[in-house]
N, C-alpha and C positions, 0 to 999 in steps of 0.2 A: 504492499498499501503506499508508503516512504517512497518507492521508488518512483513511483509517477509523479512525484512531485517534483523530483530533481530535475534543474533544470536541461534540458537537450540538446536546445543549439543558439547559436555565439548568440543572437537576440538573448535568448531567455538567460544564460549566461553576465548576458552584459548590464541589464535590468536587476537582476538578484547584485550583481556588485554594485552598480549604482546606487541603491536602495539600502544596501549596508552601510554601505560607505559614507552615504548622507546621514543615516542615524546616530552612523556613528562619531560623523563631523559637528552635527547639532549638538548630539550629550555633550562633549567635549568643550563646546564651545558655553551649552547651559553649567554644565559646573563652574567654569570659569566665571559664570555671575552675566552673563548676556542673558538679560530682558527678553528681548526678538529671536534670539535663538531657544530662549525655554519656548516662548508661544507658537514658533514653528513647532518644534520637537510635538509639543499636546497636540497641535493640528492639525499633522503628519499622522500620528499614531494614532486620531480619531478616523480622518481616509481610510489608513490601514486596515483597521479593522473594521469598520464599514463596509467595505471591497469585500473581506473575508465573509463579513456576516450575511453580504450580500447576495455572494456567492453560494456559500449553503443553502440560506431560504430560499432563492429561487430554482434550485438544481430539480426538486423534481418537478416543475413545469418548463422545462429547458424543452426548447424547440415545439413549443404548446403556437406560438405567439408569432414566431418566423414566418409562418407561412404565407399568407397576404398581407397585403398595405396593410389592412383596417390593424390588423396584426401588431404587425410595427408600432404603428404609430399609439394603439391600446399600449402598447410594454411601454412605449418613450411618455406616456400620462403616467402610467402607475408608476413609473419610478418618479418622475414631479413631483407628485401625490406625497409618495410616500418621503419626500426631502421634507416639504413644508410639513409633514404630521412630524416628523422625527424632532423636527425646528421647534417645533410647538409645545409639544408632549414635553421634549426635553428639558424644556426651560420651565415650563410649569414646575416639571418633577422637582427640579434643579432650582426651584423656586428664584431665577432671575427675569428681567426684560428677554424677550424672543427675540428682540431685536439687539444687533449688537453694540453693549454698552461698556462702558468703564467698569459697570459691577459687575459684569459678565465673568469676569477675568480668565482662569483656565480653564471654569467647568463649560463657557459658552463657548473657546474657540475649539474645547475637544467638542461638545454638541456641533456644531459647523462642521466640525471636521468630519466628523462622521457622520453627518447627512450628506456632504459634499461625495463624498467617500461612494454613500450605498448610490445614493441617486446617479453617477458617472457608471456603478457596475452593474446596477438590474438590467440594462438591456443591455448587455453583454454576457449577463450570467442566463436570461431568459431564449439566448443563441439568437440575439437579434445583431448581425453585423453591419459596421457601417454599410453609410452607400457607396462610396468607392470599390469597395471590397464585393460589396453583392452585383456588376456592372462589369461585363465585360472589358477586358482593356478598352476597347474602339470604341464604344460611345457613353461618353460624358455628359450627356443633355443633363440627367439627375443630379450630377455633380455642379454645372455652371449654373442650376435652376438655387440649389442648395446657396451656394456663394451671394446668389442676389441676394435673396431671403437672408442669409447675415450679414451682407453690406446692408440694407433696408432698416436690418436692426440697429447694426450700429450706427447710424444713419440718426438713425430715430432718439436714441439713446443720446448720442453727441449734441443732437438739437435740446432735447431735453433738460441736459444739465447746463448746455448752456444759457436757456432760456430759466432756471434754478438759479444760476449766478446772477444774471441780471437781478432777478428778483429780488432776490437776500441781499445784494452787497449793494444795489442801486434806485431800486425804487422802494424798499422797505425803507431805507435811511431818509431818503428823500422826502416820502408821507409821513415818515417821524416829523422831521423837521420843519413841514408846513403846519401840520396838524400841531408845535407843541411851538 
């Protein structure tokens, strides 16, 4: 059983060595007193534990969602719903705010890392391969569509952030000045 978990390819070995060396380096920096290294170590540990738990929890349902496009979409949305469920339930159990604040501390970092790791590994654990692995080499139409959708989402995020900055730092002080 343990032999099946052993890395087989060069890529698997590279990932294993990179993971172990990253955790070792962060552990050493955290022991030396680095606050950033401690937060990264807690968050990455949560991500690793979330990924392992997602693989174990989704193993009985493997390849059930991969049959059709609707199944793929449901698997991805299932992962997204589980991420938000983990964040809100974990925050409620820990007694910290659901949104990342200074009150959350290491528990908040762990909860967000765990939820992120779980959300990333749920679609993969359900047997859903990414678009670029599912398509033959010659047909990249879906990959282009994915790039367009990501570009639109990134543009909307940039516009909403710029709007927030303008409202928060330009309009609000001007309104306070005129009102006061």
